[in-house]
C-alpha positions as CSV (number, residue, x, y, z in Angstrom):
1,M,3.0,-14.3,-24.1
2,R,2.2,-16.6,-21.2
3,P,2.2,-20.3,-20.8
4,H,-1.1,-22.2,-20.7
5,G,-2.2,-23.2,-17.2
6,T,-4.8,-23.0,-14.5
7,P,-4.9,-20.1,-12.1
8,V,-3.8,-22.5,-9.4
9,A,-0.8,-23.4,-11.4
10,L,0.1,-19.8,-11.9
11,L,-0.3,-19.2,-8.2
12,A,1.9,-22.2,-7.4
13,A,4.6,-20.8,-9.7
14,A,4.4,-17.5,-7.9
15,C,4.7,-19.2,-4.5
16,L,7.7,-21.1,-5.9
17,L,9.3,-17.8,-7.0
18,L,8.7,-15.9,-3.8
19,L,9.6,-18.7,-1.3
20,G,12.7,-19.7,-3.2
21,S,12.2,-23.4,-2.8
22,C,12.9,-26.0,-5.5
23,A,9.6,-27.7,-5.3
24,L,6.2,-27.3,-3.5
25,S,5.0,-30.0,-1.2
26,R,2.4,-32.0,-3.1
27,V,-0.7,-31.9,-0.8
28,E,-0.6,-29.1,1.7
29,E,0.6,-26.2,-0.4
30,A,-1.5,-27.2,-3.4
31,K,-4.5,-26.6,-1.3
32,S,-3.4,-23.2,-0.1
33,P,-1.4,-21.4,-2.8
34,E,-3.5,-18.2,-2.3
35,R,-2.8,-18.1,1.4
36,L,0.9,-18.6,0.9
37,F,1.1,-16.0,-1.7
38,L,-1.0,-13.4,0.3
39,G,1.2,-14.2,3.3
40,S,4.3,-13.3,1.3
41,L,2.6,-9.9,0.5
42,G,2.0,-9.3,4.2
43,L,-1.7,-10.0,4.0
44,S,-3.5,-12.3,6.5
45,G,-6.3,-13.0,4.0
46,R,-7.8,-12.0,0.7
47,P,-9.0,-8.4,0.9
48,R,-12.7,-7.9,0.0
49,P,-13.1,-4.2,0.2
50,A,-16.7,-2.8,-0.2
51,G,-15.4,0.4,-1.8
52,S,-13.8,-1.4,-4.7
53,Q,-17.2,-2.2,-6.0
54,Q,-18.3,1.4,-6.2
55,P,-18.1,3.0,-9.7
56,G,-15.4,5.7,-9.9
57,R,-13.8,4.9,-6.5
58,H,-11.3,7.5,-5.8
59,V,-7.6,6.6,-5.7
60,P,-5.5,9.5,-4.4
61,S,-3.6,11.2,-7.2
62,A,-0.4,11.3,-5.2
63,L,-0.5,7.4,-5.0
64,W,-0.9,7.2,-8.8
65,R,2.0,9.5,-9.3
66,M,4.2,7.5,-6.9
67,F,3.2,4.2,-8.5
68,R,3.8,5.5,-12.1
69,R,7.2,6.8,-11.0
70,S,8.1,3.4,-9.5
71,E,7.2,1.7,-12.7
72,G,8.8,4.3,-15.1
73,D,12.0,4.3,-17.1
74,H,14.1,5.5,-14.2
75,A,12.7,3.1,-11.6
76,E,16.0,1.2,-11.5
77,E,17.7,4.4,-10.2
78,S,15.4,4.7,-7.2
79,D,15.6,3.1,-3.8
80,P,12.5,0.9,-3.1
81,C,13.0,1.4,0.6
82,T,12.6,5.2,0.4
83,V,9.6,7.4,-0.3
84,S,11.3,10.4,-2.0
85,E,8.0,12.4,-2.1
86,Y,8.0,12.6,1.7
87,G,11.8,12.3,2.3
88,V,11.4,9.3,4.7
89,R,12.3,5.6,4.8
90,G,9.5,3.3,3.8
91,N,8.1,0.6,1.4
92,I,4.4,0.9,2.4
93,I,2.2,3.9,1.8
94,R,-1.3,3.8,3.0
95,Y,-4.1,6.4,2.8
96,V,-6.0,5.5,5.9
97,Q,-9.7,6.5,5.7
98,D,-11.4,8.6,8.2
99,Q,-13.9,6.5,10.3
100,G,-15.2,9.5,12.3
101,R,-18.6,10.9,12.6
102,L,-20.5,14.1,13.1
103,V,-20.3,15.1,16.7
104,S,-23.1,17.6,16.6
105,G,-24.7,20.1,14.1
106,W,-23.5,22.9,16.5
107,S,-20.7,23.0,18.9
108,S,-21.6,23.4,22.6
109,S,-18.4,25.5,23.1
110,C,-18.8,27.6,19.9
111,R,-22.3,28.4,18.7
112,A,-21.1,29.3,15.2
113,C,-18.8,26.3,14.9
114,L,-19.3,23.0,13.3
115,E,-17.5,19.9,14.7
116,K,-16.5,16.7,13.1
117,Q,-14.7,13.7,14.8
118,L,-11.8,12.1,12.9
119,Y,-10.8,8.6,13.7
120,F,-8.0,6.6,11.9
121,N,-7.5,2.9,12.6
122,M,-3.8,2.4,13.1
123,S,-4.1,-1.3,13.8
124,V,-3.9,-1.8,9.9
125,L,-0.1,-1.5,10.5
126,Q,1.6,-4.8,11.4
127,P,3.6,-4.9,14.6
128,V,6.8,-5.4,12.6
129,E,6.3,-2.2,10.6
130,L,8.3,1.0,11.6
131,L,6.1,4.1,11.3
132,S,8.1,6.8,9.4
133,L,5.5,9.3,8.8
134,A,1.8,10.0,9.6
135,Q,0.5,13.1,7.9
136,L,-3.1,14.3,8.2
137,E,-4.4,15.8,5.0
138,I,-7.6,17.9,5.2
139,T,-9.0,19.0,1.9
140,F,-11.8,21.6,1.4
141,H,-13.6,21.4,-1.9
142,W,-15.6,24.7,-2.6
143,K,-18.6,23.8,-4.9
144,L,-20.5,27.1,-5.1
145,L,-19.9,30.0,-7.4
146,Q,-20.0,32.6,-4.6
147,G,-16.4,33.6,-4.6
148,P,-13.6,32.8,-2.0
149,R,-14.5,32.3,1.7
150,A,-12.4,31.9,4.8
151,L,-12.6,29.3,7.6
152,S,-11.0,29.2,11.0
153,V,-9.7,25.7,11.3
154,S,-9.0,24.2,14.7
155,L,-7.8,20.6,15.2
156,Y,-7.8,19.0,18.7
157,Q,-6.4,15.7,20.0
158,V,-9.1,14.0,22.1
159,I,-7.2,12.9,25.1
160,R,-10.0,11.0,26.9
161,A,-13.7,10.5,26.6
162,T,-15.8,13.1,28.4
163,L,-19.2,12.6,30.1
164,R,-22.3,14.3,28.9
165,G,-22.5,17.8,30.4
166,A,-18.8,18.0,31.2
167,D,-16.5,20.7,29.9
168,P,-15.5,19.4,26.4
169,Q,-12.3,21.5,26.5
170,A,-11.0,19.4,29.4
171,G,-10.6,16.2,27.3
172,R,-8.8,17.8,24.3
173,R,-5.6,19.4,23.4
174,L,-5.2,22.0,20.6
175,L,-2.9,20.8,17.8
176,L,-3.5,23.3,15.0
177,S,-5.3,26.7,14.7
178,Q,-5.2,28.6,11.5
179,S,-7.4,30.3,8.9
180,V,-7.9,28.9,5.5
181,R,-8.9,30.9,2.4
182,L,-11.1,28.9,0.2
183,Q,-10.8,29.2,-3.6
184,H,-12.8,27.4,-6.3
185,E,-9.9,24.9,-6.5
186,P,-9.5,22.4,-3.5
187,T,-7.6,23.8,-0.6
188,S,-5.5,21.5,1.6
189,V,-4.0,21.6,5.1
190,A,-1.4,19.1,6.1
191,V,-0.4,18.3,9.7
192,D,2.4,16.0,10.8
193,L,1.0,13.5,13.4
194,T,3.8,10.9,13.4
195,A,4.4,10.9,17.1
196,L,0.7,11.0,17.9
197,A,-0.1,8.1,15.5
198,E,2.7,6.0,17.0
199,G,0.9,6.2,20.3
200,W,-2.4,5.2,18.6
201,R,-0.9,1.8,17.7
202,K,-1.2,0.8,21.4
203,P,-4.5,-0.6,22.5
204,G,-6.8,1.9,24.3
205,R,-4.7,5.0,23.3
206,N,-6.6,6.2,20.2
207,Y,-9.5,8.6,21.0
208,G,-9.3,10.3,17.7
209,L,-9.2,13.9,16.7
210,L,-11.8,16.7,16.6
211,L,-12.0,19.2,13.7
212,E,-13.8,22.4,14.4
213,L,-14.7,24.8,11.6
214,L,-15.8,28.5,12.0
215,P,-16.7,30.4,8.9
216,L,-15.1,33.9,9.1
217,D,-17.3,35.7,6.7
218,A,-20.8,34.2,7.3
219,E,-23.5,34.7,9.9
220,P,-24.4,31.7,12.2
221,E,-27.9,31.5,10.7
222,E,-26.5,30.9,7.3
223,L,-24.9,27.6,8.4
224,L,-26.5,24.2,8.0
225,P,-25.3,21.1,9.9
226,F,-22.9,18.5,8.3
227,H,-24.3,15.5,6.5
228,P,-23.0,12.5,8.4
229,G,-21.6,11.0,5.2
230,N,-18.2,12.6,4.6
231,S,-19.3,16.1,5.9
232,L,-21.3,16.8,2.7
233,P,-23.6,19.9,3.1
234,L,-27.2,19.0,3.2
235,E,-28.4,21.8,0.9
236,P,-26.8,23.3,-2.2
237,A,-27.2,26.7,-0.7
238,S,-25.1,25.9,2.3
239,A,-22.1,28.1,3.0
240,L,-20.0,25.0,3.9
241,P,-17.5,23.2,1.7
242,L,-17.1,19.5,1.3
243,V,-14.4,18.4,3.7
244,Q,-12.4,15.2,3.3
245,A,-9.7,14.0,5.7
246,S,-7.2,11.1,5.3
247,L,-4.1,10.0,7.1
248,V,-1.0,9.3,4.9
249,A,0.9,6.6,6.8
250,V,4.3,5.7,5.5
251,S,6.0,2.6,7.2
252,L,9.0,0.4,6.6
253,N,8.8,-3.4,6.9
254,P,12.5,-4.2,7.5
255,H,12.0,-7.9,6.7
256,Q,10.7,-7.1,3.2
257,C,13.0,-4.2,2.3
258,R,16.7,-4.1,1.5
259,S,18.6,-1.1,0.7
260,G,20.0,-0.6,-2.8
261,R,19.0,0.6,-6.2
262,R,16.5,-1.3,-8.2
263,R,17.8,-3.7,-10.8
264,R,16.9,-3.3,-14.4
265,R,14.3,-5.8,-15.5
266,S,16.0,-7.3,-18.3
267,A,14.1,-10.6,-17.9
268,V,11.0,-9.0,-19.3
269,H,12.7,-9.3,-22.8
270,L,13.8,-12.9,-22.4
271,P,14.4,-14.6,-25.8
272,V,12.2,-17.5,-26.6
273,T,14.6,-20.2,-27.5
274,P,14.0,-23.9,-26.9
275,S,16.5,-25.4,-24.5
276,N,16.6,-27.8,-21.6
277,V,19.5,-25.9,-19.9
278,C,18.9,-23.9,-16.7
279,K,17.6,-20.4,-17.6
280,A,14.9,-17.8,-16.9
281,R,11.6,-18.6,-18.7
282,R,8.8,-16.2,-19.3
283,L,5.8,-16.3,-16.9
284,Y,3.1,-13.5,-17.0
285,I,0.8,-13.5,-13.9
286,D,-2.5,-12.0,-14.7
287,F,-4.4,-11.0,-11.5
288,K,-7.7,-11.4,-13.4
289,D,-6.9,-15.0,-13.9
290,V,-6.9,-15.6,-10.1
291,G,-9.9,-13.4,-9.4
292,W,-8.0,-10.6,-7.7
293,Q,-8.9,-7.8,-10.0
294,D,-11.4,-6.5,-7.4
295,W,-8.8,-5.6,-4.8
296,I,-5.5,-5.0,-6.9
297,I,-5.8,-1.6,-8.5
298,A,-2.5,-1.8,-10.5
299,P,-0.7,-3.4,-12.1
300,Q,-3.3,-5.8,-13.8
301,G,-0.5,-8.3,-14.0
302,Y,3.3,-8.6,-14.3
303,M,6.0,-10.5,-15.9
304,A,7.2,-12.7,-13.0
305,N,9.3,-15.3,-15.0
306,Y,10.7,-18.4,-13.5
307,C,13.7,-20.7,-13.6
308,H,13.7,-24.1,-15.2
309,G,16.2,-26.5,-16.8
310,E,19.0,-28.8,-16.1
311,C,22.4,-28.1,-14.6
312,P,24.5,-30.6,-16.7
313,F,28.2,-31.5,-16.2
314,P,30.4,-29.7,-16.9
315,L,28.8,-26.5,-15.8
316,S,29.6,-23.6,-18.2
317,E,30.1,-20.1,-17.0
318,S,26.8,-19.1,-18.4
319,L,25.0,-21.2,-15.9
320,N,26.3,-19.1,-12.9
321,G,27.2,-22.2,-10.9
322,T,28.8,-22.0,-7.5
323,N,31.8,-24.1,-6.5
324,H,29.5,-26.4,-4.7
325,A,27.2,-26.8,-7.7
326,I,30.2,-27.6,-10.0
327,L,31.3,-30.3,-7.6
328,Q,27.8,-31.6,-7.2
329,T,27.4,-32.0,-11.0
330,L,30.8,-33.8,-11.1
331,V,29.6,-36.3,-8.4
332,H,26.3,-36.7,-10.2
333,S,28.0,-37.6,-13.4
334,L,29.8,-40.4,-11.5
335,D,26.7,-41.5,-9.4
336,P,23.5,-40.2,-11.1
337,H,21.2,-42.3,-9.0
338,G,22.7,-41.4,-5.6
339,T,23.4,-37.6,-6.1
340,P,20.9,-35.2,-7.7
341,Q,21.8,-32.4,-10.1
342,P,21.9,-28.9,-8.6
343,C,18.7,-26.9,-8.7
344,C,18.0,-24.2,-11.2
345,V,17.0,-21.2,-9.1
346,P,16.7,-17.4,-9.2
347,I,19.9,-15.7,-8.4
348,H,19.0,-12.1,-9.4
349,L,15.5,-10.7,-8.8
350,S,13.9,-7.2,-8.9
351,P,11.0,-5.6,-7.1
352,I,7.6,-4.4,-8.3
353,S,5.1,-1.9,-6.9
354,M,1.4,-2.8,-6.1
355,L,-1.5,-0.4,-5.6
356,Y,-4.4,-2.1,-3.8
357,Y,-7.3,-1.9,-1.4
358,D,-7.0,-3.6,2.0
359,N,-9.8,-5.0,4.1
360,N,-10.4,-1.7,5.8
361,D,-11.0,0.0,2.5
362,N,-7.7,1.9,2.6
363,V,-5.7,2.4,-0.5
364,V,-2.2,1.0,-0.2
365,L,0.9,1.5,-2.3
366,R,3.6,-1.2,-1.4
367,H,6.9,-2.0,-2.9
368,Y,7.8,-5.7,-2.8
369,Q,11.3,-7.1,-3.3
370,D,12.2,-10.3,-5.2
371,M,9.1,-10.4,-7.4
372,V,10.6,-10.6,-10.9
373,V,13.3,-13.2,-12.0
374,D,16.0,-11.5,-13.9
375,E,18.6,-14.2,-13.9
376,C,18.9,-17.9,-13.0
377,G,21.8,-20.1,-11.9
378,C,22.7,-23.6,-10.7
379,R,22.8,-24.0,-6.9
């Protein structure tokens, strides 16, 4: 059940909830409820990711699991400021997409090698965010029914740009060297790049990475160059797997995260009883109503609720009034024109999790405090 109203009215109610004010200014904020709401979510503007329009757009399964766990029956037992899957503090999890390119079909330093540049834009993190973890995940998908194969995988940090003809080894530093046995199921390699990614947040410090692959059980003439789009082999007979790379970045926005367990969302089951006394009322915000379904993956909407009603004299214990509110209602009863009643406002709120695309086509899981009104009181 949800009250009738325009999308703008729903957004205005959401802004009222998040900003904690008793009323919205009549002109300025009526024109920009979307901007205010997006700002409260840490977004500078409405995301319009191109990838969200692609049918079957991939959302990492790990993010789905984390989202469903945060929305599950035991969500109130978890700390929204900790990502238990990685054992670090954080309330924002991003899968930062690789923006690198094919360096060359053949490596100049290794005739049988194939090289791929990896580049991850760390400017998507806001300056206020504290980076807790940056983990590179490289996944090899073997598509052919030719049995297992092995690869020698080398990962380099590119320290500086090198001129054409210069020794390429002089501008790189080895981070990882290992062999990977490919099976029919996807095979993954994870590398902790937290310290390196922290440096990438500074302007002019990010030259990316270089991934070098050498098949250990194939002759060089069997190899075909990478397709520039996501390292896909050009021919079905190629001896190369499909290679995908992403950077899992976990960060903490200390201004939008408070320690403590989640509160149980009892307000979702608010009784529908007519009354003009201050209490929590049902409000369901459907993201489709405001045209945001193209960038919000999940949930499709949520029960936000809101506070409404009078704070009459004398304030009963059920109205959760402060001492100040009790005195204010007393003065209001003596001078109703000179002193207003206390405001009916949220006093207990609970968080929700949102899974969405940002403007860089990254998939983001973020935990937001104070999104659901559980209880109201007079203040």
